Steps between C-alpha positions, in 0.01 A plus 500: 500500500631846407485644853713219652873571515778281642625663820849636432682832555354654184138402576540598866615849396204530262256380767641747752441786257141384438436489876638851549261617224201361688442186293434147626772235489468141619811341647599184685592466865592190697132469604274584202501745209406855602310771313719803559434874494666811640376504861532880520278561196125497572406445136746214456377329816139546388590315180585194713149500645350546155707221342430253780139609552610522862286645783644840585493421873755221458854629577806435284851385592778750432826343382841656561855370446623507861394567862666844500269613221198356681579717802437811289134401464413312820573532872712212631483408867792305651295182451438583134869574448591162649247311288609681183866428575421130538262442207568769237559455215239227495135394476380717789288816483491728805200723574633807678388856578555715191702816533275805459739655247590177319360609163329167430163512329219465754355236268783264593371499859130513412479811719648328809784644708707187437698377201598147394872486411713223349859444386492201260791254485474461121828653379367633170189642666726700731703610196177635353414680823845659518490596132154658531607702803141519629289282731291255298147402602458143380215267588492158338470527122155348454140608473363568848381185672643264238809279510833672554755487221822303539612527135508781245244312291253500791535879515450541126187284505334713771646848456673512160283787377570714808878492535773670300750224571531159667849409614553124469747325729333159502280338768506649849707302749256511794169526315299644793455865591704646785399455861356826636590591859333799666742683730303825508338418834624374836414137425659355183255317274524298182250650256577251222679167508759477224848413387661549843367230736327606821743292706796712388323822598407358840860393554616854424236655728563251779143372524164446328375765259138609459321396179259756354159399365375574149378857452274587207430856618832668584793262450844624617683301233445301182377144536249564781181477295287191566503392135828549320756318282214305342475293180186534290406139576368398845771380737459234770758441773606191697379265228600134510371438147362702211129507432376446142619789281754631753875521459696378803794710615700260713760529773717206601435146380168555319477254211190651335623862492456700179797705618702461819638797694775279642496119475765493776292719734743792485319819605760727334447322167123511553502875564706564188257295289170615653390786274655353184312173548173675589536705180555177303193328648270803478356410158158412356621138485422474872189584705707574809830444677537270799815537711660239723557585869800723566671492843426810707865570579779715355417608144195273520326775699543743210394240242185419698430872549503550121283192447244608763469843339469339155226271630333801671334281763780252564299198385624152587380154403 
């Protein structure tokens, strides 16, 4: 497709110029592909909402190349500094108080006094951020509520008419969105399970962390809506077998699986394959998608979170 360009120094420089001009550019991170816009430009940020058909009350994650840059836009407490030092760059988004004079578009925060910040570990994504020289608002590069994109082709299929450029650096390594940790209040809380397991955050904090509930009215971060990350076909969790017409997305030793997230039961492999396999099974050839049970531990929590939101009501058999 014409808008897809291999990610290299020349295409990164071109993409950086497009972003500075207020245009939309999709780019890979270690988690999923993001739909990027200049986070200081109201019109550019509004184009994200238009392209995704995204509710305007749903905040965006602002990407920067390093923690020092993040501190220009958000207020870091000693706890936030310690967490950032341990996990950035990486698949963790921090929700922090936004600086009053930070210059970020209010649309990035959906009018809240907080901002979601991330420093990705994808080397070429950080090259893009450094080259652009501006903070980049970048939710997942998909139509709102649908499956996230883990390849450039996924982006083109959903948003090809809305972006000026899609930088292609192959499939995303993690394949799940970042974990979102709210440090804007006294009690830390995970707002979205993701690519950084809960256990690692709890180890860093020295104890259990609160888990926020879904919020369809005023979410503090992406990924908090009840229904999200959904295929067009109905999805059923914790399925031992497929019903007539369903595709079976397996995990572990499932002989009848149409596709298997990880035959060896590896949660890292399963996370990396999740959205790609859901994309592949979300076709008119099937009446629905049944998914084998996934352990509720480590990255399994994030996988099950995505599946529950895709199923809307968390159906089981």
